[in-house]
C-alpha positions in Angstrom: -157.1 -137.9 -62.4 -160.2 -137.4 -60.3 -159.5 -133.6 -60.2 -159.1 -133.5 -64.0 -162.4 -135.4 -64.5 -164.1 -133.1 -62.0 -162.9 -130.0 -63.8 -164.0 -131.4 -67.1 -167.5 -132.1 -65.8 -167.7 -128.7 -64.2 -166.8 -127.2 -67.6 -169.6 -129.1 -69.3 -172.1 -128.0 -66.7 -170.9 -124.4 -66.9 -171.4 -124.4 -70.7 -174.9 -125.9 -70.3 -175.8 -123.3 -67.7 -174.6 -120.6 -70.0 -176.5 -121.9 -72.9 -179.7 -122.1 -71.0 -179.3 -118.9 -69.0 -180.3 -116.6 -71.8 -183.7 -115.0 -71.2 -185.0 -113.5 -74.4 -187.2 -111.2 -72.4 -184.0 -109.3 -71.4 -183.2 -108.7 -75.1 -184.8 -106.0 -77.2 -184.7 -105.8 -81.0 -185.7 -102.4 -82.3 -186.1 -102.2 -86.1 -185.7 -98.8 -87.6 -187.6 -97.6 -90.7 -185.2 -99.5 -93.0 -185.6 -102.7 -90.9 -182.0 -102.5 -89.6 -181.9 -104.3 -86.2 -180.7 -102.3 -83.1 -180.1 -105.0 -80.6 -180.1 -104.3 -76.8 -179.2 -106.6 -73.9 -177.8 -106.4 -70.5 -174.9 -108.7 -71.4 -172.8 -109.4 -74.4 -174.2 -112.9 -74.5 -177.7 -111.6 -74.7 -176.7 -109.3 -77.6 -175.1 -112.2 -79.4 -178.3 -114.1 -79.0 -180.3 -111.2 -80.4 -177.9 -110.8 -83.3 -178.3 -114.5 -84.3 -182.1 -114.1 -84.0 -182.3 -111.0 -86.1 -179.9 -112.4 -88.7 -182.0 -115.6 -88.9 -185.2 -113.5 -89.4 -183.6 -111.6 -92.2 -181.3 -114.1 -94.0 -181.6 -117.6 -92.7 -180.7 -118.8 -96.2 -177.2 -117.4 -96.1 -176.7 -118.5 -92.5 -177.5 -122.0 -93.5 -175.0 -121.8 -96.4 -172.3 -121.1 -93.9 -173.3 -123.8 -91.5 -173.8 -126.4 -94.2 -170.4 -125.6 -95.6 -169.0 -126.1 -92.1 -170.7 -129.5 -92.0 -169.6 -130.4 -95.6 -173.2 -130.7 -96.7 -173.8 -127.7 -98.9 -173.7 -129.9 -102.0 -177.0 -131.5 -100.9 -178.7 -128.2 -101.5 -176.6 -126.2 -103.9 -175.4 -129.1 -106.2 -172.1 -128.5 -108.0 -171.5 -125.1 -106.5 -172.1 -126.4 -103.0 -169.7 -129.3 -103.7 -166.9 -126.8 -104.5 -167.4 -125.2 -101.1 -167.6 -128.5 -99.3 -164.4 -129.7 -100.9 -162.7 -126.4 -100.1 -163.7 -126.6 -96.5 -162.3 -130.2 -96.3 -159.0 -129.3 -98.1 -158.5 -126.3 -95.9 -158.8 -128.6 -92.9 -161.1 -126.1 -91.2 -163.0 -128.7 -89.2 -159.8 -130.4 -88.1 -158.3 -127.1 -87.0 -161.3 -126.2 -85.0 -161.5 -129.6 -83.3 -157.9 -129.3 -82.4 -157.8 -125.7 -81.3 -161.2 -124.7 -80.1 -160.8 -125.5 -76.3 -157.6 -123.4 -76.0 -158.3 -120.6 -78.4 -161.1 -118.6 -76.7 -161.8 -117.0 -73.4 -164.7 -118.3 -71.3 -166.6 -115.1 -72.1 -166.4 -115.5 -75.8 -167.3 -119.2 -75.6 -170.3 -118.1 -73.6 -171.2 -115.7 -76.4 -170.9 -118.5 -79.0 -173.2 -120.7 -76.9 -175.8 -117.9 -76.8 -175.5 -117.4 -80.5 -176.1 -121.0 -81.5 -178.9 -121.3 -79.0 -180.8 -118.6 -80.8 -180.0 -120.2 -84.2 -181.2 -123.6 -83.1 -184.4 -122.2 -81.5 -185.2 -120.2 -84.7 -184.7 -123.4 -86.8 -186.9 -125.4 -84.4 -189.7 -122.8 -84.6 -189.4 -122.5 -88.4 -188.9 -126.0 -89.7 -190.3 -124.9 -93.1 -187.2 -122.7 -93.6 -184.7 -125.5 -92.7 -183.0 -127.0 -95.8 -181.7 -130.2 -94.1 -183.5 -131.1 -90.9 -180.7 -133.3 -89.5 -178.1 -130.5 -90.0 -179.5 -129.0 -86.8 -178.8 -128.3 -84.1 -175.6 -126.3 -85.1 -172.8 -126.1 -82.6 -170.3 -123.4 -81.6 -167.7 -125.3 -83.6 -169.8 -125.0 -86.7 -169.8 -121.3 -86.3 -166.0 -121.2 -85.9 -165.5 -123.5 -88.9 -167.4 -120.9 -90.9 -165.0 -118.3 -89.7 -162.0 -120.5 -90.6 -163.2 -120.9 -94.2 -164.1 -117.2 -94.5 -160.7 -116.1 -93.2 -158.9 -118.4 -95.6 -161.0 -116.9 -98.4 -159.7 -113.5 -97.4 -156.2 -114.7 -98.3 -154.9 -116.4 -101.5 -155.6 -120.0 -100.5 -158.6 -120.6 -102.7 -156.9 -119.0 -105.7 -153.9 -121.2 -105.2 -156.2 -124.3 -105.1 -157.8 -123.1 -108.3 -154.4 -122.7 -110.0 -153.4 -126.2 -109.0 -156.7 -127.6 -110.2 -156.3 -125.8 -113.6 -152.7 -127.0 -113.9 -151.4 -123.5 -114.2 -149.7 -123.2 -110.8 -146.2 -122.9 -112.2 -146.9 -119.7 -114.2 -145.7 -117.9 -111.1 -148.8 -115.8 -110.8 -150.3 -116.7 -107.5 -151.7 -113.4 -106.2 -155.4 -112.8 -106.4 -156.9 -109.3 -106.5 -160.2 -109.0 -104.7 -162.1 -105.8 -103.9 -162.6 -103.1 -101.3 -161.6 -99.5 -100.6 -160.9 -97.7 -97.3 -160.3 -94.1 -96.6 -159.6 -92.0 -93.5 -158.8 -88.3 -93.1 -158.2 -86.4 -89.9 -158.8 -82.8 -88.8 -155.7 -81.5 -90.5 -157.2 -82.4 -93.9 -160.8 -81.5 -93.3 -162.4 -78.0 -93.5 -164.6 -78.6 -90.4 -161.8 -80.2 -88.3 -163.6 -83.5 -88.0 -162.2 -87.0 -88.8 -163.8 -89.0 -91.6 -163.8 -92.7 -92.2 -165.0 -94.5 -95.4 -165.8 -98.2 -95.0 -166.3 -99.4 -98.6 -165.9 -103.2 -99.0 -166.4 -104.9 -102.3 -168.1 -108.2 -101.8 -170.7 -110.4 -103.4 -174.1 -108.6 -103.3 -175.8 -111.7 -102.0 -174.9 -115.0 -100.2 -173.0 -116.1 -97.2 -170.2 -113.5 -97.8 -172.5 -110.5 -98.3 -172.8 -107.9 -95.6 -175.5 -107.8 -92.9 -175.9 -104.5 -91.1 -176.7 -104.4 -87.4 -176.3 -102.2 -84.3 -175.2 -104.0 -81.1 -175.5 -102.5 -77.7 -175.0 -104.2 -74.3 -174.6 -102.8 -70.8 -171.2 -104.3 -70.7 -169.8 -101.7 -73.0 -170.5 -103.1 -76.4 -172.0 -100.5 -78.7 -171.2 -100.7 -82.4 -172.8 -100.2 -85.8 -171.5 -101.9 -88.9 -171.4 -105.0 -91.1 -171.0 -108.7 -90.4 -171.6 -111.8 -92.5 -174.6 -114.0 -91.9 -173.2 -116.3 -89.2 -170.9 -113.7 -87.7 -171.1 -113.2 -83.9 -169.7 -109.6 -83.9 -169.4 -106.7 -86.3 -166.5 -107.3 -88.7 -166.0 -103.6 -89.5 -167.9 -100.5 -88.5 -167.9 -97.8 -85.9 -168.6 -97.4 -82.2 -169.0 -94.1 -80.4 -165.2 -93.7 -80.1 -163.6 -95.2 -83.2 -164.1 -97.2 -86.3 -162.2 -99.2 -88.9 -162.5 -100.7 -92.4 -161.1 -103.8 -93.9 -159.7 -104.4 -97.3 -158.1 -107.6 -98.6 -154.3 -107.5 -98.5 -152.3 -109.2 -101.3 -149.3 -109.7 -99.1 -147.6 -113.1 -99.3 -149.0 -115.0 -96.3 -149.6 -118.3 -97.9 -147.3 -120.7 -99.8 -147.5 -123.4 -102.5 -144.9 -126.2 -102.8 -144.2 -128.7 -105.6 -143.3 -132.1 -104.0 -140.6 -134.3 -105.4 -142.3 -137.6 -106.0 -140.7 -141.0 -106.1 -140.3 -142.3 -109.7 -142.0 -145.6 -109.1 -143.6 -145.6 -105.6 -147.1 -144.1 -105.5 -147.8 -141.3 -103.0 -144.1 -141.2 -101.9 -142.3 -137.9 -101.8 -138.8 -136.8 -100.7 -138.0 -134.6 -97.8 -134.4 -133.9 -96.8 -133.3 -137.1 -98.5 -135.9 -139.3 -96.9 -139.0 -140.8 -98.6 -142.3 -140.0 -96.9 -145.8 -141.2 -97.7 -148.7 -138.9 -98.4 -151.7 -139.4 -96.3 -154.7 -140.0 -98.5 -158.0 -138.3 -97.5 -161.4 -138.6 -99.0 -164.3 -136.2 -99.1 -167.7 -137.9 -99.5 -170.5 -135.7 -100.7 -174.1 -136.2 -101.7 -174.5 -133.8 -104.6 -177.9 -132.5 -105.7 -178.5 -132.9 -109.4 -182.2 -132.4 -109.8 -185.1 -131.6 -107.4 -184.5 -134.2 -104.5 -182.2 -136.4 -106.5 -178.7 -136.6 -105.1 -175.7 -138.7 -106.2 -172.7 -139.7 -104.1 -169.4 -138.3 -105.1 -166.0 -138.9 -103.5 -163.0 -136.6 -104.1 -159.5 -137.3 -102.9 -156.8 -135.0 -101.6 -153.7 -135.6 -99.5 -151.7 -134.4 -96.6 -148.0 -133.8 -96.5 -145.7 -132.3 -93.9 -146.5 -128.9 -95.4 -150.2 -129.3 -95.2 -153.1 -130.1 -97.6 -151.8 -131.5 -100.9 -153.5 -131.7 -104.3 -152.6 -133.7 -107.5 -152.8 -132.4 -111.0 -151.5 -134.3 -114.0 -149.1 -136.4 -111.9 -147.7 -133.4 -110.0 -148.4 -132.9 -106.4 -148.7 -129.4 -104.8 -148.9 -128.7 -101.1 -150.4 -125.6 -99.4 -149.3 -124.0 -96.2 -151.1 -121.0 -94.7 -151.2 -119.4 -91.2 -155.0 -119.4 -90.8 -154.8 -123.2 -90.7 -153.0 -122.9 -87.4 -154.9 -120.1 -85.7 -158.7 -119.8 -85.2 -158.7 -116.9 -82.7 -159.7 -114.3 -85.3 -163.4 -114.4 -84.2 -162.5 -113.2 -80.7 -160.1 -110.6 -81.9 -162.9 -108.9 -83.7 -164.9 -108.9 -80.5 -162.1 -107.0 -78.7 -161.8 -104.6 -81.6 -165.6 -104.0 -81.3 -165.2 -103.0 -77.7 -162.1 -100.9 -77.9 -162.6 -97.3 -76.5 -159.5 -95.6 -77.9 -156.5 -96.1 -80.1 -154.4 -97.8 -77.4 -157.1 -100.4 -76.7 -157.6 -101.0 -80.4 -153.9 -101.6 -80.9 -154.0 -104.0 -77.9 -156.6 -106.0 -79.7 -154.6 -105.9 -82.9 -151.5 -107.2 -81.1 -153.4 -110.5 -80.6 -152.3 -111.1 -84.3 -155.2 -113.5 -85.0 -156.5 -112.1 -88.3 -154.5 -113.8 -91.0 -154.3 -111.1 -93.7 -156.6 -108.1 -94.0 -155.7 -104.4 -94.2 -157.1 -102.0 -91.6 -157.8 -98.3 -92.1 -158.7 -96.8 -88.7 -160.0 -93.5 -87.5 -161.3 -92.2 -84.1 -162.8 -89.2 -82.3 -159.3 -88.2 -81.0 -158.2 -87.3 -84.5 -156.1 -90.4 -85.0 -155.9 -92.2 -88.3 -153.9 -95.3 -89.3 -153.3 -97.6 -92.2 -152.0 -101.1 -91.3 -151.1 -103.9 -93.7 -152.3 -106.4 -91.1 -151.7 -110.2 -91.0 -149.7 -113.2 -89.9 -146.3 -113.4 -91.6 -144.3 -116.6 -90.7 -140.6 -116.2 -90.4 -139.3 -117.7 -93.7 -135.9 -118.4 -95.1 -135.0 -115.4 -97.3 -133.0 -117.5 -99.7 -136.2 -118.4 -101.5 -138.7 -116.5 -103.6 -141.8 -117.0 -101.6 -144.1 -115.4 -104.1 -143.6 -118.4 -106.5 -143.9 -122.2 -106.3 -141.4 -123.4 -103.7 -139.4 -126.7 -103.6 -141.3 -129.2 -101.5 -138.4 -131.4 -100.7 -136.6 -129.5 -97.9 -137.4 -128.5 -94.4 -135.8 -125.1 -95.1 -139.1 -124.1 -96.8 -141.2 -125.6 -93.9 -141.8 -122.5 -91.7 -142.9 -122.8 -88.1 -146.6 -122.0 -87.7 -145.9 -120.6 -84.2 -143.2 -118.2 -85.2 -144.6 -115.2 -86.9 -143.4 -111.6 -87.1 -144.8 -109.5 -84.3 -147.2 -106.6 -84.6 -144.4 -104.0 -84.4 -142.9 -105.4 -87.7 -146.0 -104.8 -89.7 -146.2 -101.9 -92.1 -148.3 -99.1 -90.7 -148.7 -95.3 -91.1 -150.1 -93.4 -88.2 -151.2 -89.8 -88.3 -149.2 -88.8 -91.4 -148.6 -85.0 -91.9 -150.8 -84.9 -95.0 -153.8 -86.0 -92.9 -155.0 -89.0 -94.9 -154.6 -92.7 -95.5 -156.2 -95.1 -97.9 -156.0 -98.6 -99.3 -157.6 -100.0 -102.5 -156.1 -103.5 -102.5 -152.8 -102.0 -103.8 -149.3 -101.9 -102.5 -149.0 -100.7 -98.9 -146.1 -98.5 -100.1 -148.8 -96.2 -101.6 -151.2 -95.5 -98.7 -150.9 -91.8 -98.1 -149.1 -88.8 -99.5 -145.9 -89.5 -101.4 -143.8 -87.8 -98.7 -145.4 -89.8 -95.9 -145.3 -93.2 -97.5 -143.1 -95.9 -95.9 -139.7 -96.4 -97.6 -139.7 -100.1 -98.6 -136.0 -100.3 -97.7 -136.8 -99.6 -94.1 -139.6 -102.2 -93.9 -138.5 -105.7 -92.6 -141.4 -107.4 -94.5 -140.9 -105.6 -97.8 -140.2 -108.8 -99.7 -143.6 -110.2 -98.6 -145.7 -107.1 -99.3 -147.6 -106.5 -102.5 -145.7 -104.3 -104.9 -148.4 -103.0 -107.4 -151.0 -100.3 -107.8 -154.4 -100.4 -109.4 -156.6 -97.7 -110.9 -158.5 -97.2 -107.7 -155.3 -96.5 -105.7 -153.8 -94.2 -108.3 -157.1 -92.3 -108.6 -157.5 -92.0 -104.8 -153.9 -90.9 -104.4 -154.3 -88.3 -107.1 -157.6 -86.9 -105.7 -156.4 -86.5 -102.2 -153.1 -85.0 -103.2 -154.7 -82.6 -105.6 -156.9 -81.0 -102.9 -156.1 -78.9 -99.9 -158.5 -79.3 -97.0 -161.7 -81.1 -98.0 -165.3 -81.0 -97.1 -167.3 -84.0 -96.2 -169.0 -83.8 -99.5 -165.7 -83.9 -101.3 -164.7 -86.9 -99.2 -167.8 -88.7 -100.4 -167.1 -87.6 -104.0 -163.7 -89.4 -103.7 -165.3 -92.5 -102.4 -167.9 -92.5 -105.2 -165.5 -91.6 -108.0 -165.9 -93.6 -111.2 -163.1 -92.4 -113.3 -160.1 -94.2 -114.9 -156.7 -92.5 -114.8 -154.8 -91.6 -117.9 -153.1 -93.8 -118.9 -155.4 -96.5 -117.6 -153.6 -99.1 -115.4 -154.4 -102.2 -113.5 -151.8 -104.6 -112.2 -153.8 -107.6 -113.5 -154.1 -106.0 -117.0 -151.1 -103.8 -117.3 -151.8 -102.7 -121.0 -155.5 -102.1 -120.5 -154.9 -98.6 -122.1 -154.3 -100.4 -125.4 -158.1 -100.7 -125.8 -158.2 -97.0 -126.4 -155.3 -97.1 -128.9 -156.6 -99.5 -131.5 -156.2 -98.3 -135.1 -159.3 -98.2 -137.2 -157.2 -98.3 -140.4 -155.8 -101.6 -139.2 -159.2 -102.9 -138.1 -161.7 -101.2 -140.4 -164.6 -103.5 -139.4 -164.2 -102.0 -135.9 -164.3 -98.4 -137.1 -167.6 -97.6 -135.3 -166.5 -99.2 -132.0 -163.1 -97.6 -132.0 -164.7 -94.2 -132.6 -166.9 -94.8 -129.5 -163.9 -95.7 -127.4 -162.0 -92.6 -128.5 -164.9 -90.5 -127.4 -165.0 -92.1 -123.9 -164.2 -89.6 -121.1 -162.9 -92.4 -118.8 -165.9 -92.2 -116.6 -168.3 -95.1 -115.6 -171.3 -93.2 -114.3 -174.7 -94.6 -114.9 -175.5 -92.2 -117.8 -172.2 -92.4 -119.6 -172.9 -93.2 -123.3 -169.6 -94.9 -124.1 -169.0 -96.8 -120.9 -171.3 -99.7 -121.9 -168.9 -100.7 -124.6 -165.9 -100.4 -122.1 -167.8 -102.5 -119.5 -168.4 -105.3 -122.0 -164.8 -105.3 -123.2 -163.4 -105.3 -119.7 -165.8 -108.2 -118.7 -164.8 -110.2 -121.8 -161.1 -109.7 -120.9 -161.5 -110.7 -117.3 -163.7 -113.8 -118.2 -161.1 -115.0 -120.7 -158.2 -114.6 -118.3 -160.1 -116.3 -115.5 -161.0 -119.2 -117.9 -157.3 -119.6 -118.7 -156.4 -119.6 -115.1 -154.4 -116.4 -115.3 -156.6 -114.0 -113.5 -156.6 -112.5 -111.0 -152.9 -112.2 -111.4 -150.0 -109.8 -111.5 -148.6 -108.2 -114.6 -150.8 -109.9 -117.2 -150.3 -108.4 -120.6 -153.2 -108.7 -123.0 -152.4 -109.7 -126.5 -153.7 -107.3 -129.2 -155.6 -110.0 -131.1 -157.6 -110.7 -128.0 -158.4 -107.0 -127.4 -159.6 -106.9 -131.0 -161.9 -109.9 -130.3 -163.3 -108.3 -127.2 -164.1 -105.1 -129.1 -165.7 -107.2 -131.8 -167.8 -109.0 -129.3 -168.9 -105.8 -127.5 -169.8 -104.1 -130.8 -171.8 -107.1 -131.9 -173.6 -107.4 -128.5 -174.7 -103.8 -128.4 -175.8 -103.8 -132.0 -177.8 -107.0 -131.5 -179.6 -106.1 -128.3 -179.7 -102.3 -128.4 -179.4 -101.4 -132.1 -176.5 -99.0 -131.4 -173.2 -98.7 -129.6 -173.8 -95.6 -127.5 -176.2 -96.2 -124.8 -176.3 -95.2 -121.1 -174.3 -97.6 -119.0 -177.4 -98.1 -116.9 -179.3 -99.5 -119.9 -176.8 -102.3 -120.1 -176.3 -103.1 -116.4 -178.9 -103.3 -113.6 -179.2 -103.7 -109.9 -181.6 -106.6 -109.7 -183.6 -108.1 -106.9 -186.8 -109.9 -107.5 -188.8 -108.0 -110.1 -187.1 -104.7 -109.4 -184.4 -103.6 -111.8 -182.6 -100.3 -111.6 -179.8 -98.8 -113.8 -176.5 -98.8 -112.1 -173.0 -97.5 -112.9 -169.5 -98.7 -112.2 -167.1 -101.0 -113.9 -164.2 -103.0 -112.4 -161.4 -100.9 -110.8 -163.1 -97.5 -110.5 -163.6 -96.5 -106.9 -167.3 -97.2 -107.0 -166.7 -100.6 -108.6 -169.3 -103.0 -110.1 -168.8 -106.5 -111.5 -171.6 -107.9 -113.6 -173.0 -111.2 -114.9 -175.5 -112.1 -117.6 -179.1 -111.3 -116.9 -181.6 -111.2 -119.7 -182.3 -109.6 -123.1 -178.7 -108.6 -123.5 -178.6 -106.9 -120.1 -176.3 -107.7 -117.2 -176.9 -107.6 -113.4 -174.6 -106.4 -110.7 -173.2 -109.4 -108.7 -170.2 -108.0 -106.8 -168.4 -104.7 -106.0 -170.1 -101.9 -104.1 -172.0 -103.5 -101.3 -172.4 -102.2 -97.7 -171.1 -98.7 -97.3 -170.6 -96.9 -94.0 -169.4 -93.3 -93.8 -168.5 -91.8 -90.5 -167.8 -88.3 -89.2 -166.2 -88.2 -85.8 -167.3 -84.9 -84.3 -167.1 -83.2 -80.8 -170.7 -84.2 -80.3 -170.3 -87.8 -81.3 -170.2 -89.8 -84.5 -172.4 -88.9 -87.5 -173.0 -92.1 -89.5 -174.4 -92.8 -92.9 -174.8 -96.2 -94.4 -176.4 -98.0 -97.4 -176.9 -101.6 -98.5 -177.5 -102.6 -102.1 -180.9 -104.1 -101.6 -182.3 -104.0 -98.1 -182.0 -105.5 -94.7 -184.1 -108.6 -95.4 -183.4 -111.4 -97.8 -187.0 -112.6 -97.6 -188.9 -111.9 -100.8 -192.1 -110.1 -100.0 -190.7 -108.3 -96.9 -190.9 -104.5 -97.3 -187.2 -104.3 -96.6 -186.2 -106.8 -99.3 -185.4 -104.0 -101.8 -186.1 -100.6 -100.1 -182.6 -99.3 -100.2 -182.0 -99.9 -103.9 -183.1 -96.5 -105.1 -180.7 -94.7 -102.7 -177.9 -97.2 -103.5 -178.0 -96.6 -107.3 -178.2 -92.8 -106.7 -175.0 -93.0 -104.6 -176.9 -91.8 -101.5 -176.9 -93.0 -98.0 -179.4 -93.3 -95.1 -178.8 -91.6 -91.8 -178.1 -94.0 -88.9 -177.9 -93.5 -85.2 -176.6 -95.3 -82.1 -178.5 -93.0 -79.8 -181.3 -94.9 -78.1 -183.7 -91.9 -77.9 -183.2 -91.2 -81.6 -183.7 -94.8 -82.6 -187.0 -95.0 -80.6 -188.3 -91.9 -82.4 -188.2 -93.5 -85.8 -188.6 -97.1 -84.8 -190.7 -99.4 -87.0 -191.1 -102.2 -84.5 -189.8 -103.2 -81.1 -189.9 -106.8 -79.7 -188.1 -109.6 -77.9 -186.7 -112.6 -79.7 -188.2 -115.9 -78.9 
């Protein structure tokens, strides 16, 4: 017992030494002309400290959103919206998972990096108390950071959508899949005119907030050298490129997570049947102080439950349980670290074999001409007698899968170096990720029953564009990435008869004659100057809003009724007449990229490659809120990587900072800025150079 106590005390002392050993004078932050931080340190810990400091300088608001969610206190600042995130964090059991698994999940090195990271965050907060939303929420801890990761990784799967479906009472409509965004493309030398390998990193995320992208370049003398995107609160790059390789993530719709309907006792409250025995649900309460006005906060308590399956929610007398792999594994943060530091394809795959990321696709490319598509994630071994895509019986252990028994890496669907020379993913079925001849045959894939089976417009368009060309130039590669065209016929797995919009009969609906005429003129493009796309954008938005309101979207195989299509056309026609006096206007007149007082016309509608989702703004206009965000395009050449990137606004989220909106013009013009990981080149164009505090 004395030895155990001694080891415990030594561990505490070691962590304290690590946390206090960071000397900021050993860390250099070089800001380029766009304000992007290039962070240099001798050790990975020093770089982690520098990343935290630079992120806090640029977007302390979003960092605090992540940390307050981890503490269950976002409602005190964000009101109702914050309460939703606080409740979600509680239901997911993120804090409980981290408390249980933290000590055994990470290497001493990564724990040391986490300690360095939070040291910087806490020092920044102490030096800038005027920026701190809730003073007693600091200091943040390493576990707070990891709780943020746990929530974020759950958001990358279908768990929040399943919770929403339960809350809306629509869980049994058998539509549990949730389309999100993102594109990824890779082509190797057999497909390119110059023989180089290209990688397109094209995530579709919210443009602002805790899950928006933050760009940084990290360089340590311990072999960490990568440029890419992370979220505010991330300790490493989540996707990007180092001098050897790079990768992009897209959300996978594979079936990782499950929903169960419990069989409740007819008279005894909170009692459910499991294999013939009656068990009692454990009641849990989330207590929140919710801001309602200025500094006024009211206490709110919400209940949820826990069953043998996992967190359980009640709706209208029915009880539904959730079970998802990310509740049992918090190692994803460190797996990203090892992916960051991989020097070749073998090392990258070694990192992937840790199998700690619960459900994100990966498109990979490297300087050795390798490309790969991987439908990555944790797949528990489940009884094939059940349809796991739908609500499952919650009264038998045969549906209670073992959290420690997942399919291994070799079972995952992957395509490596196909003959055609290209791979892609647009949140579609993994069975369409390359040329038709090179796609995986579903009948040979052991996880075929758990993989998503549908395409979307982005996937069909990308597949068509790559297949219709021989060897392509880098400019042609970029044109595919920035394409804003709908296929004919239009198709989206969430709105399978979307083409019907363009088939409405003016004789049947004479009051829509003008609108129908505009739709028939549309060339299926959504570029910023397109004169008919504004009407299409409004119609699509109305359809999506309505289906979301009814709890049926995002979903698979939703057929839109004609009466509702007619209503959407009526609404779009009325809106354009009212606010613009006519139906044919440039799409960019309707929708804007907005930050502060700057507003710029922007193209894109949902499910074209260069996607844009919009929300109401002012005077009949709309603003971009999600879709195209951080973009990184990489050419792996014999002389090293050539990298272009762009962010929708700028590096800083501090209004008044020169980098608050200085990338907007390039972004709306579908142009990028040149980036470098070469120290000498960075110094030539540096804007500033300093040490963190």
